[in-house]
RODREN-353398 format. One line per 3 residues: number of its first residue (from 1); for each residue z negated, y, x of N, C-alpha, C. Coordinates in nm, 3 decimals, padded with zeros to 5 digits. Example, Ala and Ser with C-alpha at 12.3 -4.5 7.8 and 13.67 -1.06 7.14 Angstrom:
BEGIN
1	-00.780/-00.569/01.319/-00.780/-00.450/01.230/-00.780/-00.330/01.320  -00.708/-00.225/01.285/-00.714/-00.106/01.367/-00.787/00.003/01.290
END
This chain:
BEGIN
1	-13.042/05.972/10.165/-13.090/06.107/10.141/-13.218/06.103/10.059  -13.314/06.184/10.098/-13.432/06.209/10.016/-13.406/06.335/09.935  -13.408/06.323/09.804/-13.384/06.438/09.716/-13.515/06.477/09.649
4	-13.554/06.602/09.669/-13.676/06.655/09.609/-13.637/06.755/09.500  -13.674/06.723/09.377/-13.649/06.811/09.263/-13.781/06.880/09.233  -13.785/07.011/09.260/-13.913/07.083/09.268/-13.919/07.191/09.159
7	-14.015/07.178/09.068/-14.038/07.283/08.970/-14.108/07.401/09.034  -14.051/07.520/09.016/-14.106/07.640/09.081/-14.159/07.741/08.980  -14.177/07.698/08.853/-14.231/07.790/08.753/-14.125/07.882/08.697
10	-14.164/07.968/08.606/-14.066/08.052/08.536/-14.016/08.172/08.614  -14.076/08.206/08.727/-14.024/08.321/08.801/-14.125/08.394/08.885  -14.253/08.381/08.851/-14.358/08.449/08.928/-14.391/08.365/09.051
13	-14.373/08.418/09.172/-14.401/08.338/09.292/-14.546/08.294/09.303  -14.637/08.363/09.232/-14.778/08.322/09.235/-14.804/08.200/09.146  -14.706/08.163/09.064/-14.724/08.048/08.975/-14.667/07.919/09.034
16	-14.617/07.923/09.155/-14.571/07.802/09.220/-14.692/07.723/09.267  -14.688/07.591/09.256/-14.805/07.509/09.288/-14.813/07.480/09.438  -14.933/07.442/09.481/-14.952/07.403/09.621/-14.866/07.282/09.654
19	-14.855/07.188/09.559/-14.772/07.070/09.582/-14.626/07.109/09.603  -14.578/07.208/09.526/-14.440/07.253/09.542/-14.418/07.318/09.677  -14.514/07.399/09.721/-14.503/07.462/09.853/-14.499/07.356/09.963
22	-14.585/07.256/09.953/-14.584/07.148/10.052/-14.449/07.077/10.054  -14.393/07.053/09.936/-14.263/06.986/09.929/-14.152/07.071/09.990  -14.153/07.199/09.960/-14.051/07.289/10.014/-14.055/07.290/10.166
25	-14.174/07.285/10.222/-14.189/07.294/10.367/-14.143/07.168/10.440  -14.124/07.058/10.369/-14.076/06.937/10.436/-13.924/06.921/10.425  -13.858/07.016/10.359/-13.714/07.005/10.337/-13.633/07.041/10.461
28	-13.520/06.973/10.478/-13.421/07.017/10.576/-13.336/07.130/10.519  -13.318/07.129/10.390/-13.238/07.234/10.328/-13.248/07.230/10.177  -13.201/07.338/10.115/-13.205/07.354/09.970/-13.063/07.382/09.921
31	-13.027/07.318/09.811/-12.899/07.346/09.745/-12.927/07.433/09.623  -12.863/07.549/09.618/-12.877/07.640/09.505/-12.744/07.648/09.430  -12.743/07.607/09.305/-12.626/07.626/09.220/-12.626/07.770/09.172
34	-12.517/07.840/09.197/-12.513/07.985/09.176/-12.404/08.020/09.075  -12.438/08.105/08.979/-12.345/08.144/08.875/-12.269/08.273/08.906  -12.283/08.325/09.026/-12.206/08.443/09.064/-12.288/08.570/09.066
37	-12.219/08.682/09.085/-12.287/08.810/09.104/-12.365/08.855/08.982  -12.326/08.810/08.865/-12.398/08.853/08.744/-12.542/08.803/08.744  -12.569/08.697/08.819/-12.705/08.644/08.826/-12.760/08.653/08.968
40	-12.717/08.754/09.042/-12.761/08.769/09.181/-12.912/08.784/09.191  -12.974/08.854/09.095/-13.119/08.872/09.102/-13.192/08.740/09.079  -13.133/08.650/09.001/-13.192/08.518/08.981/-13.188/08.438/09.112
43	-13.077/08.450/09.183/-13.067/08.382/09.313/-13.168/08.439/09.411  -13.188/08.570/09.407/-13.283/08.632/09.500/-13.425/08.585/09.473  -13.460/08.561/09.347/-13.595/08.511/09.318/-13.622/08.380/09.391
46	-13.521/08.293/09.396/-13.540/08.165/09.463/-13.538/08.181/09.615  -13.448/08.265/09.665/-13.447/08.283/09.811/-13.572/08.358/09.857  -13.627/08.445/09.771/-13.754/08.511/09.806/-13.867/08.408/09.817
49	-13.867/08.309/09.728/-13.967/08.202/09.738/-13.956/08.130/09.872  -13.833/08.100/09.911/-13.813/08.031/10.038/-13.853/08.120/10.155  -13.820/08.248/10.148/-13.858/08.340/10.256/-14.009/08.346/10.273
52	-14.082/08.336/10.161/-14.227/08.345/10.167/-14.292/08.217/10.217  -14.241/08.103/10.171/-14.311/07.977/10.198/-14.244/07.890/10.304  -14.114/07.904/10.324/-14.043/07.820/10.422/-13.921/07.895/10.473
55	-13.942/08.002/10.551/-13.831/08.091/10.587/-13.724/08.027/10.674  -13.752/07.916/10.739/-13.653/07.854/10.826/-13.568/07.748/10.756  -13.588/07.732/10.627/-13.514/07.630/10.553/-13.368/07.670/10.537
58	-13.278/07.577/10.564/-13.135/07.599/10.542/-13.107/07.607/10.392  -13.026/07.705/10.351/-12.989/07.721/10.211/-12.838/07.710/10.198  -12.793/07.620/10.113/-12.652/07.609/10.081/-12.631/07.657/09.937
61	-12.559/07.767/09.922/-12.531/07.820/09.789/-12.400/07.760/09.741  -12.404/07.694/09.626/-12.290/07.623/09.572/-12.249/07.690/09.441  -12.122/07.724/09.429/-12.073/07.787/09.307/-12.086/07.689/09.190
64	-12.155/07.733/09.085/-12.172/07.649/08.967/-12.040/07.644/08.891  -11.986/07.526/08.864/-11.859/07.518/08.791/-11.869/07.586/08.655  -11.758/07.644/08.608/-11.760/07.712/08.478/-11.781/07.613/08.364
67	-11.832/07.668/08.254/-11.862/07.586/08.136/-11.818/07.659/08.011  -11.759/07.586/07.918/-11.722/07.640/07.788/-11.848/07.649/07.702  -11.887/07.770/07.665/-12.010/07.789/07.588/-11.991/07.764/07.438
70	-11.867/07.756/07.393/-11.842/07.732/07.250/-11.738/07.620/07.234  -11.768/07.502/07.283/-11.670/07.393/07.276/-11.666/07.330/07.137  -11.555/07.266/07.106/-11.547/07.191/06.982/-11.635/07.067/06.989
73	-11.640/07.004/07.105/-11.723/06.885/07.126/-11.828/06.919/07.231  -11.948/06.957/07.186/-12.052/07.004/07.279/-12.090/06.896/07.380  -12.116/06.774/07.332/-12.162/06.667/07.422/-12.056/06.636/07.528
76	-11.929/06.632/07.487/-11.823/06.602/07.583/-11.810/06.712/07.687  -11.827/06.837/07.646/-11.818/06.947/07.741/-11.933/06.944/07.840  -12.053/06.911/07.794/-12.167/06.900/07.885/-12.144/06.788/07.986
79	-12.090/06.675/07.940/-12.061/06.565/08.034/-11.959/06.607/08.138  -11.855/06.679/08.095/-11.753/06.725/08.190/-11.813/06.821/08.291  -11.896/06.914/08.241/-11.960/07.013/08.328/-12.055/06.946/08.426
82	-12.134/06.851/08.379/-12.225/06.780/08.469/-12.149/06.706/08.578  -12.037/06.642/08.543/-11.958/06.571/08.643/-11.905/06.667/08.749  -11.862/06.786/08.706/-11.814/06.886/08.802/-11.927/06.935/08.891
85	-12.046/06.949/08.835/-12.162/06.990/08.916/-12.199/06.883/09.019  -12.194/06.758/08.980/-12.224/06.650/09.074/-12.124/06.651/09.189  -11.996/06.672/09.157/-11.894/06.682/09.263/-11.928/06.795/09.360
88	-11.968/06.909/09.307/-12.001/07.024/09.392/-12.123/06.996/09.478  -12.223/06.930/09.421/-12.344/06.896/09.497/-12.311/06.797/09.608  -12.228/06.697/09.576/-12.191/06.596/09.676/-12.120/06.661/09.795
91	-12.032/06.755/09.768/-11.963/06.825/09.877/-12.062/06.904/09.961  -12.162/06.965/09.897/-12.262/07.042/09.971/-12.348/06.950/10.058  -12.389/06.836/10.004/-12.470/06.742/10.082/-12.393/06.694/10.204
94	-12.264/06.673/10.188/-12.182/06.628/10.301/-12.180/06.730/10.414  -12.206/06.856/10.382/-12.205/06.961/10.485/-12.339/06.975/10.556  -12.442/06.907/10.506/-12.573/06.917/10.570/-12.569/06.853/10.708
97	-12.636/06.917/10.806/-12.653/06.851/10.935/-12.733/06.722/10.918  -12.696/06.619/10.990/-12.766/06.491/10.981/-12.875/06.484/11.088  -13.004/06.486/11.048/-13.111/06.475/11.147/-13.102/06.341/11.220
100	-13.132/06.342/11.347/-13.123/06.220/11.427/-13.223/06.116/11.378  -13.172/05.998/11.349/-13.260/05.885/11.320/-13.316/05.879/11.180  -13.276/05.969/11.089/-13.329/05.963/10.952/-13.234/06.030/10.855
103	-13.258/06.006/10.728/-13.176/06.068/10.624/-13.218/06.213/10.604  -13.126/06.299/10.561/-13.164/06.438/10.534/-13.256/06.447/10.413  -13.342/06.549/10.415/-13.434/06.575/10.305/-13.386/06.703/10.236
106	-13.334/06.687/10.115/-13.265/06.795/10.045/-13.343/06.832/09.920  -13.357/06.962/09.895/-13.434/07.009/09.781/-13.350/07.082/09.678  -13.396/07.075/09.554/-13.338/07.148/09.442/-13.452/07.222/09.373
109	-13.445/07.354/09.369/-13.550/07.434/09.307/-13.516/07.456/09.160  -13.607/07.412/09.074/-13.582/07.412/08.931/-13.673/07.513/08.863  -13.616/07.600/08.780/-13.698/07.692/08.701/-13.789/07.612/08.609
112	-13.913/07.656/08.596/-14.007/07.587/08.508/-14.041/07.450/08.561  -14.019/07.348/08.477/-14.051/07.209/08.512/-13.925/07.124/08.499  -13.900/07.034/08.593/-13.776/06.955/08.589/-13.763/06.863/08.468
115	-13.874/06.835/08.399/-13.870/06.739/08.288/-13.828/06.802/08.157  -13.822/06.933/08.148/-13.806/06.999/08.018/-13.679/07.083/08.014  -13.579/07.035/07.941/-13.453/07.106/07.921/-13.394/07.157/08.052
118	-13.383/07.066/08.147/-13.314/07.096/08.273/-13.235/06.972/08.313  -13.117/06.994/08.368/-13.026/06.883/08.397/-13.030/06.836/08.541  -13.113/06.897/08.626/-13.108/06.865/08.769/-13.135/06.717/08.796
121	-13.234/06.659/08.730/-13.262/06.517/08.752/-13.144/06.430/08.712  -13.076/06.464/08.604/-12.958/06.387/08.564/-12.849/06.397/08.671  -12.833/06.515/08.728/-12.731/06.533/08.832/-12.765/06.450/08.955
124	-12.890/06.453/08.996/-12.931/06.376/09.114/-12.918/06.226/09.087  -12.955/06.181/08.967/-12.939/06.040/08.933/-12.792/06.000/08.935  -12.704/06.088/08.886/-12.560/06.059/08.889/-12.509/06.051/09.032
127	-12.563/06.137/09.118/-12.526/06.132/09.260/-12.570/05.999/09.322  -12.693/05.958/09.289/-12.746/05.833/09.344/-12.666/05.712/09.297  -12.604/05.722/09.180/-12.528/05.609/09.126/-12.389/05.595/09.188
130	-12.347/05.691/09.267/-12.215/05.684/09.328/-12.211/05.578/09.439  -12.100/05.507/09.451/-12.088/05.407/09.557/-12.108/05.470/09.695  -12.189/05.407/09.776/-12.211/05.454/09.913/-12.321/05.556/09.928
133	-12.382/05.598/09.816/-12.489/05.696/09.824/-12.625/05.626/09.810  -12.710/05.649/09.906/-12.848/05.599/09.899/-12.940/05.719/09.882  -12.998/05.733/09.765/-13.078/05.851/09.733/-13.215/05.808/09.682
136	-13.319/05.860/09.745/-13.456/05.842/09.696/-13.500/05.973/09.631  -13.542/05.965/09.506/-13.570/06.085/09.427/-13.721/06.107/09.418  -13.763/06.231/09.445/-13.902/06.273/09.430/-13.904/06.394/09.336
139	-14.003/06.401/09.250/-14.012/06.511/09.153/-14.148/06.578/09.164  -14.147/06.711/09.169/-14.270/06.790/09.171/-14.273/06.873/09.043  -14.375/06.857/08.958/-14.380/06.934/08.834/-14.407/07.082/08.860
142	-14.370/07.162/08.761/-14.394/07.306/08.772/-14.449/07.363/08.643  -14.495/07.487/08.649/-14.541/07.558/08.529/-14.422/07.577/08.436  -14.435/07.535/08.312/-14.325/07.547/08.217/-14.316/07.688/08.160
145	-14.197/07.723/08.113/-14.182/07.852/08.046/-14.261/07.854/07.916  -14.281/07.737/07.854/-14.360/07.731/07.731/-14.505/07.770/07.756  -14.563/07.719/07.863/-14.702/07.756/07.894/-14.711/07.900/07.941
148	-14.608/07.946/08.014/-14.608/08.086/08.058/-14.596/08.181/07.939  -14.518/08.142/07.839/-14.505/08.224/07.718/-14.638/08.235/07.645  -14.706/08.121/07.625/-14.835/08.124/07.556/-14.936/08.208/07.632
151	-14.938/08.195/07.764/-15.032/08.274/07.844/-15.001/08.423/07.836  -14.873/08.457/07.841/-14.835/08.599/07.838/-14.876/08.665/07.707  -14.870/08.589/07.597/-14.910/08.643/07.466/-15.057/08.616/07.434
154	-15.127/08.547/07.525/-15.269/08.513/07.505/-15.291/08.437/07.375  -15.209/08.333/07.355/-15.220/08.249/07.235/-15.222/08.102/07.277  -15.261/08.016/07.184/-15.243/07.873/07.205/-15.107/07.832/07.152
157	-15.048/07.729/07.212/-14.915/07.686/07.169/-14.921/07.611/07.037  -15.035/07.550/07.006/-15.048/07.477/06.879/-15.171/07.527/06.804  -15.171/07.502/06.673/-15.288/07.532/06.592/-15.375/07.406/06.581
160	-15.498/07.422/06.533/-15.595/07.313/06.533/-15.542/07.192/06.456  -15.532/07.080/06.528/-15.489/06.956/06.465/-15.346/06.954/06.419  -15.265/07.048/06.466/-15.126/07.059/06.420/-15.031/07.033/06.536
163	-14.913/06.977/06.508/-14.816/06.956/06.615/-14.741/07.084/06.648  -14.676/07.082/06.763/-14.582/07.188/06.798/-14.453/07.118/06.841  -14.342/07.168/06.792/-14.212/07.105/06.817/-14.135/07.190/06.918
166	-14.085/07.126/07.022/-14.004/07.196/07.123/-13.858/07.160/07.099  -13.775/07.262/07.080/-13.636/07.237/07.048/-13.548/07.346/07.109  -13.421/07.342/07.076/-13.327/07.443/07.123/-13.279/07.528/07.006
169	-13.222/07.642/07.038/-13.168/07.726/06.933/-13.061/07.654/06.852  -12.983/07.571/06.919/-12.877/07.496/06.852/-12.932/07.401/06.745  -13.056/07.351/06.764/-13.113/07.253/06.672/-13.222/07.311/06.582
172	-13.250/07.439/06.595/-13.363/07.497/06.521/-13.348/07.483/06.371  -13.227/07.496/06.319/-13.208/07.490/06.174/-13.250/07.355/06.117  -13.252/07.251/06.201/-13.288/07.117/06.154/-13.438/07.099/06.138
175	-13.517/07.180/06.207/-13.662/07.157/06.210/-13.745/07.274/06.158  -13.686/07.391/06.145/-13.765/07.508/06.106/-13.827/07.492/05.968  -13.761/07.420/05.879/-13.810/07.407/05.742/-13.936/07.321/05.732
178	-13.973/07.251/05.837/-14.093/07.166/05.832/-14.220/07.247/05.820  -14.215/07.373/05.860/-14.334/07.458/05.856/-14.422/07.446/05.977  -14.389/07.354/06.069/-14.469/07.341/06.190/-14.424/07.443/06.294
181	-14.512/07.468/06.391/-14.480/07.563/06.497/-14.363/07.511/06.579  -14.274/07.602/06.617/-14.154/07.567/06.692/-14.149/07.649/06.821  -14.141/07.580/06.934/-14.111/07.648/07.060/-13.962/07.629/07.085
184	-13.891/07.739/07.098/-13.745/07.734/07.101/-13.693/07.786/07.234  -13.608/07.706/07.296/-13.548/07.740/07.425/-13.397/07.745/07.409  -13.330/07.806/07.507/-13.183/07.804/07.513/-13.121/07.855/07.384
187	-13.163/07.973/07.342/-13.113/08.029/07.215/-13.040/08.160/07.241  -12.921/08.151/07.294/-12.843/08.272/07.317/-12.786/08.332/07.191  -12.791/08.258/07.080/-12.732/08.305/06.954/-12.835/08.360/06.857
190	-12.962/08.370/06.900/-13.068/08.422/06.814/-13.076/08.345/06.682  -13.090/08.213/06.694/-13.092/08.127/06.575/-13.208/08.157/06.482  -13.312/08.221/06.533/-13.427/08.253/06.447/-13.388/08.343/06.332
193	-13.281/08.420/06.347/-13.240/08.510/06.239/-13.202/08.432/06.113  -13.142/08.317/06.131/-13.101/08.238/06.016/-13.199/08.129/05.977  -13.278/08.083/06.075/-13.364/07.967/06.050/-13.507/08.004/06.010
196	-13.556/08.117/06.056/-13.695/08.155/06.028/-13.706/08.231/05.896  -13.825/08.230/05.839/-13.853/08.312/05.722/-13.890/08.453/05.769  -13.866/08.554/05.687/-13.894/08.691/05.730/-14.038/08.715/05.773
199	-14.134/08.641/05.710/-14.274/08.665/05.744/-14.325/08.570/05.853  -14.240/08.484/05.906/-14.281/08.403/06.022/-14.311/08.496/06.139  -14.413/08.461/06.216/-14.443/08.537/06.337/-14.366/08.477/06.454
202	-14.303/08.563/06.531/-14.232/08.519/06.651/-14.302/08.577/06.773  -14.329/08.492/06.869/-14.382/08.534/06.999/-14.269/08.509/07.100  -14.207/08.616/07.142/-14.084/08.607/07.223/-14.109/08.660/07.363
205	-14.049/08.596/07.461/-14.058/08.644/07.597/-13.930/08.616/07.672  -13.893/08.705/07.760/-13.771/08.688/07.840/-13.800/08.716/07.986  -13.732/08.640/08.073/-13.745/08.655/08.218/-13.893/08.655/08.259
208	-13.964/08.559/08.204/-14.109/08.550/08.224/-14.145/08.540/08.372  -14.250/08.612/08.409/-14.299/08.606/08.545/-14.222/08.688/08.646  -14.114/08.751/08.603/-14.035/08.834/08.693/-14.070/08.981/08.670
211	-14.026/09.070/08.759/-14.053/09.213/08.736/-13.989/09.266/08.608  -13.893/09.194/08.553/-13.823/09.239/08.433/-13.872/09.170/08.306  -13.989/09.108/08.312/-14.043/09.038/08.195/-14.054/09.131/08.075
214	-14.014/09.079/07.958/-14.026/09.153/07.832/-14.095/09.062/07.731  -14.193/09.117/07.659/-14.265/09.043/07.556/-14.258/09.120/07.424  -14.229/09.048/07.317/-14.226/09.108/07.183/-14.288/09.007/07.087
217	-14.370/09.056/06.994/-14.426/08.967/06.893/-14.440/09.041/06.762  -14.440/08.965/06.652/-14.456/09.023/06.520/-14.375/08.945/06.418  -14.379/08.986/06.291/-14.298/08.920/06.189/-14.150/08.929/06.224
220	-14.078/08.822/06.198/-13.935/08.818/06.234/-13.860/08.935/06.173  -13.887/08.966/06.047/-13.814/09.074/05.980/-13.834/09.208/06.049  -13.950/09.226/06.112/-13.980/09.355/06.175/-13.930/09.364/06.318
223	-13.928/09.253/06.392/-13.900/09.263/06.536/-13.767/09.202/06.577  -13.691/09.144/06.485/-13.565/09.079/06.522/-13.471/09.175/06.594  -13.458/09.296/06.542/-13.368/09.392/06.606/-13.421/09.437/06.742
226	-13.553/09.444/06.757/-13.611/09.477/06.887/-13.577/09.369/06.991  -13.580/09.244/06.948/-13.546/09.134/07.039/-13.399/09.143/07.079  -13.312/09.169/06.982/-13.170/09.183/07.013/-13.146/09.295/07.113
229	-13.213/09.407/07.093/-13.197/09.521/07.184/-13.249/09.487/07.323  -13.362/09.417/07.330/-13.418/09.380/07.460/-13.327/09.283/07.533  -13.268/09.188/07.462/-13.175/09.094/07.524/-13.053/09.166/07.580
232	-12.999/09.259/07.501/-12.882/09.334/07.546/-12.914/09.419/07.668  -13.033/09.479/07.668/-13.073/09.562/07.782/-13.086/09.478/07.909  -13.151/09.362/07.898/-13.166/09.276/08.016/-13.031/09.229/08.067
235	-12.945/09.190/07.975/-12.812/09.143/08.016/-12.736/09.251/08.090  -12.747/09.375/08.041/-12.677/09.487/08.104/-12.741/09.529/08.235  -12.873/09.534/08.237/-12.945/09.590/08.351/-12.971/09.487/08.461
238	-13.004/09.364/08.422/-13.042/09.262/08.520/-12.929/09.162/08.544  -12.848/09.139/08.441/-12.736/09.047/08.455/-12.759/08.911/08.392  -12.882/08.880/08.353/-12.911/08.749/08.295/-13.035/08.758/08.206
241	-13.042/08.664/08.114/-13.157/08.655/08.022/-13.198/08.508/08.013  -13.323/08.480/08.043/-13.381/08.348/08.013/-13.498/08.373/07.918  -13.478/08.342/07.791/-13.583/08.371/07.694/-13.629/08.245/07.623
244	-13.744/08.255/07.563/-13.809/08.146/07.492/-13.899/08.210/07.388  -13.921/08.139/07.277/-14.010/08.196/07.176/-14.081/08.086/07.098  -14.191/08.127/07.038/-14.267/08.043/06.947/-14.256/08.102/06.808
247	-14.216/08.020/06.711/-14.213/08.059/06.571/-14.333/07.997/06.500  -14.404/08.080/06.423/-14.526/08.032/06.356/-14.530/08.083/06.213  -14.550/07.992/06.118/-14.566/08.030/05.979/-14.698/08.104/05.960
250	-14.710/08.190/05.858/-14.830/08.273/05.845/-14.955/08.200/05.800  -14.948/08.070/05.768/-15.070/07.998/05.729/-15.148/07.965/05.855  -15.246/08.048/05.890/-15.318/08.039/06.017/-15.413/07.920/06.016
253	-15.482/07.902/06.133/-15.577/07.791/06.147/-15.677/07.791/06.031
END
């Protein structure tokens, strides 16, 4: 099997690269891991991309196995969840029609870029490691949500000669005290409320590049409740929230 892991950007179909379009057009089919009706609009964003660039591509929608979001052992739960996802992907690949004389070419559409806080490459590597599976992996980079966030707010991600740290909400408390800029992903618990200083500036964005994009910026003390309200509204109205933010101390360039 040829497996193509393709970054498709944060959600705006105009931000998909020419290389990604070329890769999509060579696929026999695409496997979409689906979290159910609550994220139906997220699934439509990906199928709309396929309808625009490769309408004849076969799509196999695979139910994403459930995951415990508050486990006692986080690493063990992620390993269990990943193993269940690999099982589901393997079953889907087995259902693909086998082209005469060659291996199937199967694609995975990844939000943003496959290299940054996404597990798809790990899943494909685990599939390739299974006995009897011959998998050649190809990766196409995509526009990251971090770059989309900076562009949406018309800011640079780093200050002159200064580093920027990319982390998760779960780990923010470990690095926020350094005073360096923090790009924070996967923060469903709004960790900035406890980790940031009241006068830190937050540049927040959710569902970037989609029709439901929301942007908020300002001192944490002033806009924290606005962010909470926006997250709740998106969850209720759209069914899902993918947000990211940059935290910046007030000592400017």
